[in-house]
N, C-alpha and C positions, 0 to 999 in steps of 0.2 A: 504494500500500500504506500503510495507516494504521499508522505506527510509534509505539511507546512512546518516552518520553524516554530510557530506558536503552538502546534500540536505536540511538539517534542518536549517543551518545558514542563508540562504537567505530568509527564511520565515518571514513574517511580524508578529508582536506581535498579539497574539490571534489565529493564524493559528493552526489548528489541525495537529497532526502527529502520526504515529505509526511505530513500527519496532522492530527488534531483535538486541540486543546489548550485549556485554560482560561487566560484572561488573568489573571495575578496582579498585574501592574504594567504601566503604560503611560505613556510620556511622549513629547512632541514635542520634538525637538531640531533644531538647524540646522547645516548644513555651513558651512564658512568662506565659501562663496559666498552664504550666506543662504537657500539652499533647505532646506526642512524634510525631516526623515526621522523614522521612528518607532523607538523602542527599547522592546522588550517583554520581560517575563519570562513565559514560558509554562510550563504544568505539566500533568501527569497524575498518577496515583497512584504512578508510579515515580520522580518527581523533577521538577526544574525546569531550565530553561536560558534564557539571554538570547539574543534574536534581534533583528536589525535589518532593518527595511524601508527599505533604503538609498536606493533610487531609486523612490519612489512616482510614479504618473502626476501630472502637474501639476494636474489637476482633481480629484485624490483628496481626500476629506474625512477628514483624520486624526483628527478629534475624535469620530468615531462609535464608536471602540473603547474599552470601559470595563472596569475590573476586574470579574471574574466572568463576562465573555462567553466563550462557547465559539466558537472560530474554526477555520476550515480554513486551513492554511498549506502552501506548498510553497516549496522553495528549495534551497540547497546548503550544505554544511558548510564553515565557516571557523573559524579559531582566532585569538584576539587575546591576546597575552601569555600564551600557554599555556592559555587558557580557551576553551571552546566558545562561539562567537558566530556562528551561521549567518546568512547573508544571505537574506532572503525575496524571492521573485519575486511571490508571490500571497498575499494575506490577505483573508479575507472572513468575515462572520458565518455560523455554521452553523445550519441548521434542526434542531429537536429530533429529528426522525425520521432524521437523517443519521448520528448517532453513538450508541454504546452508553454509557449513563451509567456503567456499571461500569468504564469506562476511567479514570474520574476519582476514584471513591471505592470503597474496598473494604468488605466486610462481614466481621465476625468469622468465623473458621473454625469456631468452636465453636457447636453448636446453641443458639440463644437460649433456647428453652423449657427445655431440659435444664439450662442454666446457671442460669436463674432459679429452678428447683426446688431446686438446690443452695444458692442464696442463701437461699431460704425455710427450709431446714433450719438454717442459722445463726440466722436470726431466731427460730425455734421453740426453739432450744437456750438462748437467753438466759433466765436464771432471775429476774433482778432485775425486779420488776413494772413500775416506771416506765419503765425502759429498753425492756422488751419492748413496752409500750404505745406508746412513741414509735416504735419500729421498725415496728410494725403500722400505725401511722397513715400511714406512707409506703408500705410494701411490700404492704399490703392495699388500697391506693387504686388502682383501675384506671386512672384518668387519669394519675396520676404514673407508674405502672409502664409504661404505653405509651410515655411520653416517655423514661423511664429506659432501657428496653431498646433503644431506637433510637439513643440519644445516643452520640457518640464521647467518648473521654477526653482527646483532644488533637487538634490540627490538623496537626502535622507530626512531633513527636518520639516519641510513643508512643501506642499504641492509637487511632490515627487512622483509625477505621473505624466503620461502623454496628454497634452492639452493643459497641463498644470500652469504654464506661463499665461495662457489666455485667461484661465479661471482666476488666477491671482491678480492679473492686470485689471480685469473687469471689477473684481472685488475692491481693489484699492481705488479705482475711479469712482465707484458708487459711494464709498466712504468719504472721499474727497468732495464729492458733490454735496453731501450732507453738511460737511464742515463749512463749505463755501456759503451755503444758505444761512448758517448760524453766525458766521463771522463775516460781516459785510465789507470789512477792510481788505479782505483777501482778493487778489486778482484771480477770479474764477477761471478764466481761460488759461492763464499761465499754470495754475495748479492742476487743471485737468490735463493739459498737455504733458506736464511733468509726470502725472500719474500714468498716462498711457504709454509713455516712453521710458519710464524709470528702470525697467529691467530688460530692455530690448537686447542688451549685450549678452543675455543668456542664450540667444539663438546660436551664438558662437562659443559660449562657455561650455555647453553640455552637448554630448552626443548620446543617441539612444539606439541600442540594439537589443540584446538580451537584458541588459541592465543599463542604468543611467551612469555615464562616466563623464569626467571632466576632460576636455580637450587640452592639448599642450598649450594652446593660446589662452584658454580659460585659466589654467594653473599659473601661467607666467604673468598674465595681465589682469585677470578678473573682470567681471561683467560691468562694474562701474566705469572703469577706463574704456573698455570696449564700447559700451553704450555711448559714452561721451564722444568718442572718436566717430562713431556712426552718425550721431546727430550733427557734429561739426561738419562732416563731409556733406551731408544733405543741405545744411545751412549755406555752405559756400555756393551751392547751385541755385539759391533763391535770391533774386536781385533785391538789393536794399534791405536785407534783413537787419533790423536794428541791433547794433552791437550790445547795447545795454540789456536788451531782451534776451539775447543769446547768453550773456553772462549770468543773468538770473536763472535761466533754465538749466544751464550746465551746473550751476551751484546746487540746484534742487537734486539733480542726479547724483552729484558727487557726495552729497551729505545725507542721502536718504536712509542710510543705515544708522544715523543718529549720533553714534559715539565712535571715537577712534578705535576703542577695543572691539567694536563690532565691524570694523573694516571700512569705516568712512574716513577718507582723507581730509574731509572738512566736517565740522559740526554745523547744523542748520543755523543760519543767521538772517533768514527772512521769514515772513509769515507763511509764504507758500512752501518753503523748505521744511519748516517745522511741522506744518500740517501733513505734508507728504510722508515725513519720517514716521509720525505716529500712525498714520493710516496704513503704511506698509507693515509696521510692527504689529498692529492689531490684526490685520488680515492673516499675516504669516503665523502669528502665535496661536490664534484660535484654530486655524487649519492644521497646524502642527499637533495640537491636542487631539483634534478629530482623527487625524491619520494614525497617531499612536494608539488611540482607543481601538480603531478598526484592526490594526495590525495585531494588537495584543489580545483583544477579546472576541474579534469576529462578530457574531450576532449575539454574544453573551453580554452580561452586565456584571458590574462589580469594579474591582481595582485592577489597574494595570501594574506592571513592574515600573520602576523608576525610569523616567525619560532621561536619556543620557545628556541632552542639551538643556532641558528645562529643570532638571535636577529634582523632580518630584514624581511620585506616582500619581495617577489620575483616576478619579472616580467617575463612573458613568452608569446611570440607571434609566436612561431615556431611550429614544430611537432616532436614527438619522432620517431626515426628511430632505430629499433632493428634488422632488417634483414641486413645481410652482402650484400654490393653492389657488383654486378657482375664485 
């Protein structure tokens, strides 16, 4: 039976299990006797666990397993210092036709076409001509839209799914619209433009196949810089785009993580920038909670294990509602 990671954690010590998983990390270690063994971190869309191939055959080539491989494993459950650490009896590479790719990466629960039409409504609501032209240069470009609508907004913490970037962008835009209605001093067109463009660098930061991975460019530069570069390139093609407006928009993008320790090269210093930073944090934090609950509990209720980034367990006794109410 092909188990998910979340199905393995409740199993008692000694219980057998098997399944298909993605290799997130692998290293060859040695027993005190000098004999090698394999330590792996395996994953699917419900989480990760560490496993040991404790006693591989003496003629086994331990170098053939690499990060990103899909493998079939079987073994039994063990714990080490309170942490799940199964011992494997079998590990081998899996053929593509053996497993369902949907075990490893999710797709947004919201219809992508409908979500994108809602995003275009925001684009069309922007009255400032240079900002409207800038948005149209991205969201009326079929090649960009194809990549944007498939991209995730994260690898593990939030919106880690196909279509996640679209879902997150629309969520941030909706929050920013509410903020702009409440705080009349905010430049609504600038804030909405920043919301729609704040994470576009993620179309080049992430790659999606069996799992979500970060590209070399994403690792070296990060999506804030990549996004600013993409925006600046488009602005150069727009005649007479106001330099001050460009500066304010780029500042929103550079500062939208809010704090230096969260990856922002700048802290928010304008109304629009601080509004965007909090809207981004709200949408990503709540979605991060939702995704952790789904990974850990599935359709059950109760407490999750501690979230590695938010540093708390999460309680849930409700139900997820994704359909729009009539």
